C-alpha positions in Angstrom: -9.1 -37.8 -32.5 -9.5 -41.0 -34.7 -8.1 -44.5 -34.7 -4.3 -45.1 -34.9 -4.8 -46.5 -38.4 -6.5 -43.2 -39.4 -3.6 -41.2 -38.0 -1.0 -43.4 -39.8 -2.8 -42.8 -43.1 -2.7 -39.1 -42.5 1.0 -39.2 -41.8 1.8 -41.4 -44.8 0.0 -39.0 -47.1 -2.6 -41.6 -48.2 -5.3 -38.9 -48.1 -5.5 -36.1 -50.6 -4.8 -32.5 -49.7 -8.4 -31.6 -49.6 -9.4 -34.5 -47.4 -6.5 -33.9 -45.1 -7.5 -30.2 -44.6 -11.1 -31.3 -43.9 -10.0 -33.9 -41.4 -7.6 -31.5 -39.8 -10.2 -28.8 -39.4 -12.7 -31.3 -37.9 -10.0 -32.5 -35.5 -9.0 -29.0 -34.4 -12.5 -27.8 -34.1 -12.9 -30.1 -31.1 -10.4 -28.1 -29.1 -11.0 -24.4 -28.6 -7.3 -23.8 -27.9 -6.3 -24.2 -31.5 -9.3 -22.5 -33.1 -7.2 -19.3 -33.0 -4.6 -20.9 -35.3 -7.3 -21.3 -37.9 -8.5 -17.8 -37.3 -4.9 -16.5 -38.0 -4.6 -18.8 -41.0 -7.9 -17.8 -42.6 -7.9 -14.1 -41.7 -4.3 -13.2 -40.8 -5.5 -11.7 -37.6 -2.9 -10.2 -35.3 -3.9 -8.6 -32.1 -0.7 -6.6 -31.9 -1.5 -4.9 -35.2 -5.1 -4.3 -34.1 -3.9 -2.4 -31.0 -1.4 -0.4 -32.9 1.6 -2.0 -31.1 5.0 -1.9 -32.9 6.1 -5.2 -34.5 9.7 -6.3 -34.8 10.8 -9.5 -36.5 13.0 -10.5 -33.5 10.6 -9.2 -30.9 10.5 -11.6 -27.8 6.9 -10.7 -27.1 4.4 -13.5 -27.6 1.6 -13.1 -30.1 -1.9 -13.0 -28.9 -3.9 -14.8 -31.6 -7.3 -14.0 -30.2 -9.3 -11.1 -31.6 -9.8 -8.3 -29.1 -12.7 -8.5 -26.7 -14.3 -5.7 -24.7 -14.6 -5.7 -20.9 -18.3 -6.6 -21.2 -17.6 -9.6 -23.3 -14.7 -10.8 -21.0 -16.8 -10.5 -17.9 -19.8 -12.2 -19.6 -18.1 -15.1 -21.2 -15.4 -16.0 -18.7 -16.2 -18.2 -15.7 -13.7 -18.4 -12.8 -10.5 -20.3 -13.2 -10.4 -21.6 -9.6 -10.0 -25.1 -11.0 -7.0 -24.3 -13.3 -4.6 -27.1 -13.5 -1.6 -28.1 -15.5 -2.0 -31.2 -17.8 0.2 -32.9 -20.3 -0.2 -31.7 -23.8 -0.8 -35.3 -25.0 -4.3 -35.0 -23.6 -5.2 -32.3 -26.1 -7.0 -33.2 -29.3 -4.5 -31.9 -31.8 -3.8 -33.1 -35.4 -0.6 -35.1 -35.0 0.7 -34.2 -38.4 0.0 -30.5 -38.2 1.1 -29.2 -34.8 4.3 -31.0 -34.0 5.7 -27.9 -32.5 3.0 -27.6 -29.9 3.3 -31.3 -29.1 7.1 -31.2 -28.8 8.9 -32.1 -25.5 8.7 -29.5 -22.8 5.3 -28.2 -23.8 2.4 -27.9 -21.4 -1.2 -26.6 -21.2 -2.7 -24.9 -18.3 -6.4 -25.6 -18.5 -9.4 -24.2 -16.7 -13.0 -23.4 -17.4 -13.0 -21.3 -20.5 -9.2 -21.0 -20.7 -6.3 -22.8 -22.4 -2.7 -21.6 -22.2 -0.1 -23.3 -24.2 3.6 -22.6 -23.7 6.8 -24.1 -25.0 10.0 -24.1 -23.0 13.4 -23.8 -24.7 11.9 -23.3 -28.2 13.7 -21.2 -30.8 12.6 -20.1 -34.3 14.9 -22.6 -36.1 13.3 -25.4 -34.2 9.9 -24.1 -35.0 10.6 -24.1 -38.7 12.0 -27.6 -38.6 9.1 -28.9 -36.7 6.4 -27.7 -38.9 8.0 -28.0 -42.3 5.3 -30.5 -43.3 2.5 -28.6 -41.8 -0.1 -26.5 -43.5 0.7 -23.8 -40.9 4.3 -23.5 -42.0 3.9 -20.3 -44.0 2.0 -18.7 -41.2 4.3 -19.7 -38.4 7.2 -18.2 -40.2 5.6 -14.8 -40.2 7.6 -12.6 -37.7 4.5 -11.6 -35.8 3.5 -15.2 -35.2 6.8 -16.2 -33.8 8.4 -15.7 -30.4 11.6 -16.9 -28.9 11.3 -19.5 -26.1 7.5 -19.0 -25.5 4.3 -18.9 -27.4 0.9 -18.2 -25.9 -2.6 -19.0 -27.2 -5.2 -17.4 -25.1 -8.9 -18.1 -24.7 -11.1 -15.6 -22.9 -9.7 -14.8 -19.5 -11.8 -15.2 -16.3 -12.6 -12.4 -14.1 -10.1 -12.0 -11.2 -7.8 -14.9 -12.1 -5.2 -14.5 -14.9 -3.0 -16.9 -16.7 0.7 -16.8 -16.2 1.3 -15.1 -19.5 -1.7 -12.8 -19.6 -1.9 -9.1 -18.9 -4.2 -7.4 -16.5 -7.6 -6.1 -17.8 -8.0 -2.5 -18.6 -10.9 -0.6 -17.1 -11.3 2.8 -18.8 -14.5 4.1 -17.3 -17.1 3.3 -14.8 -19.8 3.2 -17.5 -18.2 0.1 -19.2 -18.3 -2.0 -16.1 -21.8 -1.1 -14.9 -23.6 -4.3 -14.2 -20.4 -6.1 -13.3 -19.1 -4.0 -10.4 -19.8 -6.7 -7.8 -17.8 -9.1 -9.8 -14.7 -6.9 -10.4 -14.8 -5.8 -6.7 -13.5 -9.2 -5.9 -10.6 -8.9 -8.3 -7.3 -7.3 -7.6 -7.2 -4.9 -10.5 -11.0 -4.3 -10.5 -10.9 -3.4 -6.8 -8.1 -0.9 -7.4 -10.0 0.7 -10.3 -13.1 1.1 -8.1 -11.0 2.6 -5.3 -9.6 5.2 -7.8 -13.2 6.0 -8.8 -13.9 6.7 -5.1 -10.9 9.0 -4.9 -11.4 10.8 -8.2 -15.0 10.4 -9.0 -18.1 12.3 -8.0 -20.8 11.4 -5.4 -22.9 10.1 -8.2 -20.1 7.6 -9.1 -20.0 6.5 -5.5 -23.7 5.9 -5.6 -23.5 3.8 -8.8 -20.9 1.5 -7.2 -22.8 1.4 -3.9 -26.0 0.4 -5.6 -24.4 -2.7 -7.1 -22.5 -3.9 -4.1 -24.8 -3.0 -1.2 -26.5 -6.4 -1.2 -23.1 -8.2 -1.0 -21.3 -6.1 1.6 -20.9 -8.9 4.1 -19.3 -11.1 1.5 -17.0 -8.3 0.2 -15.9 -7.5 3.8 -14.5 -11.0 4.1 -13.0 -11.1 0.6 -9.3 -10.8 0.2 -9.7 -7.9 -2.3 -13.2 -6.7 -1.6 -12.3 -5.7 2.0 -10.1 -2.9 0.7 -13.0 -1.5 -1.4 -15.3 -1.7 1.6 -12.8 0.2 3.8 -12.5 2.9 1.2 -16.3 3.0 0.8 -16.7 3.7 4.5 -14.4 6.6 4.2 -16.3 8.3 1.3 -19.9 7.3 1.8 -22.5 9.5 3.3 -24.5 8.8 6.5 -27.4 7.2 4.7 -25.2 4.8 2.8 -23.3 3.9 6.0 -26.6 3.2 7.7 -27.6 0.8 4.9 -24.3 -1.0 5.3 -24.8 -1.3 9.0 -28.3 -2.6 8.6 -27.1 -5.3 6.1 -24.3 -6.6 8.4 -26.5 -6.6 11.5 -29.5 -8.1 9.9 -28.6 -11.7 10.8 -27.7 -12.6 14.4 -23.9 -12.8 15.0 -23.2 -11.9 11.4 -21.1 -8.9 12.4 -19.2 -11.1 15.0 -18.4 -13.6 12.2 -17.1 -10.8 10.0 -15.0 -9.5 12.9 -13.4 -12.9 13.4 -12.4 -13.1 9.8 -8.9 -12.1 8.8 -10.1 -9.7 6.2 -13.4 -8.7 7.7 -11.8 -7.5 11.0 -10.2 -4.6 9.1 -13.5 -3.5 7.7 -15.3 -3.7 11.1 -12.5 -1.7 12.7 -12.9 1.0 10.0 -16.7 0.9 10.6 -16.2 1.6 14.3 -13.9 4.5 13.4 -16.4 6.1 11.1 -19.8 5.6 12.9 -21.2 8.8 14.3 -24.9 8.8 15.1 -26.4 7.2 18.2 -28.5 4.7 16.1 -25.4 3.5 14.2 -23.4 3.0 17.4 -26.4 1.3 19.1 -26.8 -1.2 16.2 -23.1 -2.0 16.1 -22.7 -2.4 19.9 -25.9 -4.6 20.0 -24.5 -6.8 17.3 -21.1 -7.3 18.9 -22.2 -7.8 22.5 -23.4 -11.5 22.2 -20.0 -12.5 20.8 -17.8 -10.5 23.2 -16.0 -13.5 24.8 -15.3 -15.0 21.4 -14.0 -11.7 20.1 -11.7 -10.9 23.0 -10.0 -14.3 22.7 -9.6 -14.3 19.0 -6.5 -13.2 17.1 -8.6 -10.9 14.8 -11.6 -10.2 16.9 -9.7 -8.7 19.9 -8.7 -5.8 17.7 -12.3 -5.0 17.1 -12.9 -4.8 20.9 -9.8 -2.6 21.3 -11.1 -0.3 18.6 -14.4 0.0 20.5 -12.4 1.0 23.6 -10.4 3.6 21.6 -13.2 5.2 19.5 -16.4 4.8 21.5 -17.4 6.4 24.8 -17.3 4.7 28.2 -21.1 4.6 28.2 -21.1 2.8 24.8 -18.4 0.5 26.1 -20.3 -0.5 29.2 -21.0 -3.9 27.8 -17.2 -4.5 27.5 -16.5 -3.5 31.1 -19.3 -5.5 32.6 -18.3 -8.7 30.6 -14.6 -8.2 31.4 -15.3 -8.0 35.1 -17.6 -11.1 34.9 -15.1 -13.2 33.0 -11.9 -11.6 34.3 -10.1 -14.9 35.2 -11.0 -16.5 31.9 -9.9 -13.4 29.9 -6.8 -12.7 31.9 -5.5 -16.3 31.4 -5.8 -16.1 27.6 -3.1 -15.0 25.2 -5.0 -12.2 23.6 -7.5 -11.6 26.4 -4.8 -10.6 28.9 -3.8 -7.7 26.5 -7.4 -6.6 26.0 -8.1 -6.7 29.7 -5.3 -4.3 30.4 -6.7 -2.0 27.8 -10.1 -2.2 29.5 -8.6 -1.1 32.8 -6.7 1.7 31.0 -9.8 3.1 29.2 -12.4 2.6 32.0 -13.1 5.0 34.9 -15.3 5.3 37.9 -17.4 2.4 39.0 -16.4 0.1 36.0 -12.7 0.6 36.7 -13.0 -0.1 40.4 -15.0 -3.3 39.8 -12.5 -4.5 37.3 -9.5 -3.9 39.6 -11.3 -5.5 42.5 -12.1 -8.7 40.6 -8.5 -9.0 39.4 -7.1 -8.3 42.9 -9.3 -10.9 44.4 -7.8 -13.5 42.1 -4.3 -12.2 42.2 -2.6 -15.4 43.6 -4.1 -17.6 40.9 -3.3 -15.1 38.1 0.2 -14.4 39.3 1.2 -18.1 38.7 -0.2 -18.1 35.1 1.9 -17.5 32.0 -0.5 -14.7 30.8 -2.3 -13.8 34.0 0.9 -12.6 35.7 1.0 -9.7 33.2 -2.4 -8.4 34.3 -1.3 -8.6 38.0 1.8 -6.7 37.3 -0.3 -4.1 35.4 -2.5 -3.6 38.5 0.6 -3.3 40.7 2.1 -0.6 38.5 -1.0 1.5 39.1 0.0 1.7 42.8 -3.6 1.7 44.0 -3.4 1.2 47.8 -6.6 -0.9 48.1 -5.5 -3.2 45.3 -1.9 -3.6 46.7 -3.2 -4.3 50.1 -5.6 -7.0 48.8 -2.8 -8.6 46.8 -0.3 -8.5 49.6 -2.7 -10.3 51.9 -3.0 -13.2 49.3 0.8 -13.3 48.7 1.9 -13.4 52.3 3.2 -16.8 53.2 3.5 -17.7 49.5 6.4 -15.4 48.5 9.0 -18.2 48.7 7.0 -20.6 46.6 6.2 -17.8 44.2 9.8 -16.8 43.9 10.8 -20.3 42.7 8.2 -20.4 39.9 8.9 -18.9 36.5 5.8 -16.6 36.1 5.1 -15.7 39.7 8.7 -14.7 40.3 8.2 -11.7 38.1 5.2 -10.7 40.3 7.4 -10.9 43.5 10.0 -8.7 41.8 7.3 -6.2 40.9 6.0 -6.2 44.6 9.6 -5.5 45.8 9.6 -2.5 43.4 6.2 -0.9 44.1 5.4 -1.8 47.7 6.2 0.6 50.5 9.2 0.0 52.8 7.2 -1.8 55.4 5.6 -4.4 53.0 8.9 -4.7 51.2 10.7 -5.6 54.5 8.1 -8.3 55.2 8.8 -9.9 51.9 12.5 -10.0 52.4 12.2 -11.3 56.0 9.9 -14.1 54.7 12.6 -15.0 52.2 15.4 -15.0 54.9 13.5 -17.0 57.5 12.4 -19.8 55.2 13.3 -23.3 56.2 11.8 -25.4 53.4 13.4 -24.7 51.1 16.3 -23.1 52.8 17.7 -19.7 51.8 20.6 -21.4 50.1 18.3 -23.0 47.6 16.8 -19.6 46.7 20.3 -18.4 45.8 20.8 -21.3 43.5 17.3 -21.4 41.9 17.0 -20.4 38.3 14.1 -18.0 39.1 14.5 -17.1 42.8 18.0 -15.7 42.2 16.5 -12.9 40.3 14.1 -12.2 43.2 17.2 -12.0 45.5 18.8 -9.5 43.1 15.7 -7.3 43.1 15.6 -7.4 46.9 19.2 -6.2 47.0 18.4 -3.3 44.6 15.3 -2.1 46.4 16.2 -2.7 50.1 17.8 -0.2 52.4 19.2 0.1 55.9 18.9 -2.6 58.4 16.9 -5.0 56.1 19.5 -4.6 53.4 22.3 -5.4 55.8 20.5 -8.5 57.0 20.2 -9.7 53.4 23.8 -9.1 52.6 25.0 -11.0 55.6 22.7 -14.0 54.7 24.1 -14.0 51.2 27.8 -13.8 52.4 27.2 -16.7 54.8 26.5 -19.0 51.9 29.3 -17.7 49.7 31.6 -20.7 50.0 28.8 -23.2 49.0 26.8 -21.2 46.5 29.4 -19.1 44.7 30.1 -21.7 42.0 26.4 -22.2 41.2 25.6 -20.9 37.7 22.7 -18.9 39.0 24.1 -17.5 42.2 27.2 -16.2 40.5 25.3 -13.1 39.5 24.3 -12.4 43.1 27.8 -12.7 44.4 29.1 -10.5 41.6 26.4 -7.9 42.4 27.9 -4.5 43.2 25.2 -4.0 45.9 26.9 -6.6 48.1 29.6 -4.0 48.7 27.1 -1.3 49.8 
C-alpha cells in the first residue's frame, strides 16, 4: 500500500496527475476486487447492457462490473467458497484518495477464495457524489448504470455451488455446455435441479452422459446434501445395467453400504435402491452388504428405516438374515428406542418358523422387557396378537409379580393389557392377586400413581363375582383413600355403581 508519508503526499497533491494515476493503478492492481473499476473506467463495460437488460437512472438494481463469463469459465476458474468470511474493509489494499466511498463507514467485504463482495449499507447517490468528488472515478460513478441506492456489488468469479449474498444463480442452458463438469454441479443446489430436469425431459442418451460422469462418485453423491436427490432420481430412470453398476460401486468396499445407510442423506438413496432392485443378483449383493451391519442399522435413527424398507419390499426369504438376527438379539433390540419399533415390524412381516421363533424369544424374556421403557411396547404388541402359547408363557412369568408390576410406570401398562386380552380365568387370577396382597396392602394400590390405573382397568374388564369382590374392597377403603389425588378417579368411576 505504501508508507504513511507516501499516502500523505498523494492526499496533499504533491504528485502530478500522471504519477498519481500510475501509483493508483499500481495500488489497485494488487487487489482483484477493484480491477473491475478500472475495467469500467477504461472500457465503459456494463454487464446490464451486454445482456440487454433495461437500464433506468433510478433503478435500485446493483451493477455487475464484471464482463460476462460462460458456464465453462465459471466452473474452471472458481474454487469453492467454503472459507468465505467477512473482514473489515480496512484490510483491503485500496487507494485512500480514490475510493473513499468504498472505505466509508458501514462498508464490508465478504472474501473467499476467488471472490470478493463489497457492499455499502445506508448509502445514497448524494453521499456517493460527495465522497468521490476528488476521485478520478467521479465521472464514472455518476453514470446512472454505475450507481445503486443503498447497495453496490463488485463480483469476482463465483464458485461452483456457493453463491455470494448478492449474486444470482447460474444459468444452465443445455447438457452440452456442462459436460466435463457434471460431477461438480451435481453437488450444487441449482446444478442438481438442472440435471434432474434432464432426467425427466431428456433422452436415454442424456441419462447415459450424466451417468458416465458420476458413476465413479456415486457413494460420495449419495451422502451429499444435494447429490442424494440426483441419485434418487437416477435410480428411478436408469436401466438395469446402470443400476447394477451403481450397486457394484457401493458394495465394492466392506460396510460401505452400511455407512451410507447410517448417513442422513445416504439413507434416502439406499431406501430408493431397495425399492427399485429387481434381479436376484442385485438383491443378493445388497443383502450381503447390509447383513454385517444389521445391529448398527436397526439401532440407528437413519439406518432403521433401511431395515424397514427391506421388510416392506423384499421377500421373506431375502429378509431371512433380519429375522435370524432379530431373534438372536431380541432383548438388545427390544430395549432400544428405534430397535423396539423395528422388532415389531419384523414380527408383523414374518411368518412360519421365523415368526414363531421371534415370538418365543420375546415371550421367554417378557418379565424383563415388561419393566423397560421401550421393551414394554414389544410385550404389549405380542399380547395384542392373542397367541395362546405366548400368553401362557407370559402369564407364568407374571404370576406373583402383578402387584409389583402394577406399581411400576412401564410394567403397569403391561398389566392393563393382560387384563384386557386374557381370558376370564386368567383375568380373575390377576384381580385376586391384587386383592390378597399384604405388602403392599390394597389401600396403597388405590393411592399409587400407576397402580390406580390398573385398578380402573380391572373394574372395566371384570364381571360377576370377581367384579363384586373388587367393588367391595374399594368401598371398604373409601373413607381413607377418597381424598387421595390418585384414588379420586377410582371412587368417581361409574363402574362402582354397577
